[in-house]
N, C-alpha and C positions, 0 to 999 in steps of 0.2 A: 504493499499500500504506499502511495506517495504522500507523506505527511511532512509538515515543516520540523527540521531538526537543527539543533545546535551542531555546527561542525566541530567546535572545540567547547569543552566545559570549563576552560580556564576561568578563574574567578569565581567559580561555583563550588559548593560544599555538599558532599554526600555522606550519608550514614548507611551502612550495609550491616545488618544484622547476620549473625552465623556466618561471619566471613573468614573463618580459619581454614576452610577446605571445601571441597566439592563446588556446587554452583555458586554459593556465596563468595568464596575466594575469587572464582573466575569473574564474577560480577565486579568485585572491587578491583581486579586486574584491569578489567575493560575501562572503568571509570577513571582509573589512574592514567591509563593510556590517552584517554581523552582530554586529560588536563585537570581534572577535578581534584580538589582537596578531599581525600577520603578518609573518613573515620571508619575503622575496621572493628566491628563488634565481636567480642569473643569472651567467653566464660572465663578462659585463662589467657591473659595478654601475652604470655610467653609463647603461645601458638602463633602469634603474628610476628614473622621473622623478617618481612620485607621493610626496608627503611623508607620506602616511597609512599607509605600510608601511616596513619596515626592510630595505633592500637588503643582501644578503649574498652575497658571491662564493662560487659553488658550480657547478663543473663535476663532474657526478656520476662521471665517468670518472676522477677525479684523487683518489687516496687522501688526501693532505694537505689538500685542500680540503674533502672530506667530514668529516674529523676536526676541522677548524678551525672549520667552520659549526656543527657540533654543540656544540663547546666555547664558542663565542661565545654560543650560546643558553643554555647552561648557566651561563655567568658573568654574562649580562645579566639574565636572569628566573628561571632555575633550574627551568624547567618546559617540557614540550612535550606538548600535547594531541592535536595533530593533524599528521600527515605526509602530504602528498599527493605521491606520486611521479608527476609528470606529464611530466618531461624525457623526450624520446625523439626517435628519428630513424627514417626509412623508408629501405628499401634500393632495390630496383627490381622491375621484371617479370620479371627473368631466372631462369632455373631454377637449382637448386643446382649443376648441373654447369658452368654458365657464370659463376656469381658469383664475382668475386675473393675471395681469402681475406681481404684486409684489410676488405672491406666487411663480410663476415660477421663477422668479429672486432669491428669497431667498433660494428656494430648490437647484438650480443649485450652487449658491454661497456656500452654506454649505456642500453639498455632493460631489461636484466635484471640485470647484475652491479653496476652502479651502485645500483639500488635496494636489492639484498641487502646491500650493504656500508653503505649509508647507514642502513638500518634497524638493523643490527648496532650501528652507533655510537649510535643514538638509543634503543635499547631501554630503557635504565636510566631515561631520562626518561619515556618513553612508559608504562612499567609502574609508575611511582612512586605512581600512584593508579589505581583502576579507571576504565576507559571511555576510556583512550587509543585513538585511531583512526588506522588507516593506510588510506589510500585510494589504491589502485593503478590508474592510468589505463591500461587494457588495450585490447583491440579484438576484435570479433567475428570477425576475421581468425584469431585464435588458438584459436577453439572446436574442441574435438575431436569434437563432434558433427556438425560440418560437413565436407564434402570439403575437403581442404588442396590446392586447384588454383588456378592463375592467377599463379605466380610469388610473388616476395616471401618467399622461404624463411626468410631470417634473421629478418625483421620478424615472420613468423607464429610462428616457434618461439620468439622472445623474448617475445612475448605469451602463448603458452602456458606458458611458464616463469614468467611474472609471475603467472599465475592459479595455478600450482602453489605459488609463494610465498605467495599469499594463504591458501590452504587450509592450508599449513604453519603460519602465523602463528596462524590460528584454532585449529587443533588443539592447538598447543603451549602457548599463553598464554591462560589463562582470563580474564584482566582485560583483554584486548586485544581491540578490535573490527577486524577487517581485512576489507575488501571490495574486489572488482574491479569496474571499470566500464567499459562501452563507451560513448564519447560520441557514436558515430555518425560518420558521413563529414562532417567539418567544414571550413570554408574556413579554411585556415591555409597557412602558407608550405610545409608538407610536401605538400598537395594541390594546391598552384599554382592555387588559386581555382576548381577544377572542382567542389567539393562543394556540395551543397544546404543545409547546416546553417551556421547563424552559430556564431561561438565562444560567444556567450552561451547558446545553446541547448545546445551540448555541455557547458558548465560547469554547468548545472543540477543534474544528478544527483550529479556529484562534490561540490558544495557541500552538497546534501541530505544524502549520506552523512556528511560532516563534521559534521553536526548531530546524529547519532545519540547518544542517551543510553546509559549503560552497560548497559542491559537490552535494546538494540537488536539487530537481526539482525547476524551475522557469518559469515564464511567463505562469502559468495555472491557471484554475478556478476550485474550489473545493467546495465539500459538504460532509460532514461526512467522511472526509479522503480520498474521491474518486473523481477522475477526472470528471468534467462535461464539456459538450459542451459549447461554448460560445454564 
């Protein structure tokens, strides 16, 4: 799709959650390559070894870490142009009846509640000037237009909720671009090497979405730079 893109992200600031490995690391790599100042969120900042990005302690399930991360960005640079909600966990192939309550709660806390509260903390910076971008890394497993079968109930529901968050942000904030993206079935720790796609391929569309200019599309669900049904 032909959309207005920033050729360079120089002078812009991005925060990527779950940026230590897999898709998140590749997204951070790509934003650095485009010239952005990138804060790489990690539960253990020792896992961020590249000196071309700023390691920031961030477990999205912990209130104080979410608050501290945004406050650090506010104090360091006073702006945030791009927030990529990438951190997430998978549950299992169990049915809802069989899944332990703690697994349900942890999955929803990480994949949905964390992004909601992190966006809440970051909204003033994202809305400080037109064209702030939120990129929510979702999944086709959360699509309402497909049958919800095959287990993974908490994961599926969390991604459906993340898509709902995207639509809410688009409807509520005129100056904010919010989009969801399915990176496809990617080779990560979560998929235990069984997936056909590389992390680099999975990161391509999230990086592209992060480059949208203020008049770009918002409130949509994407895969491989193409619109997908919700």
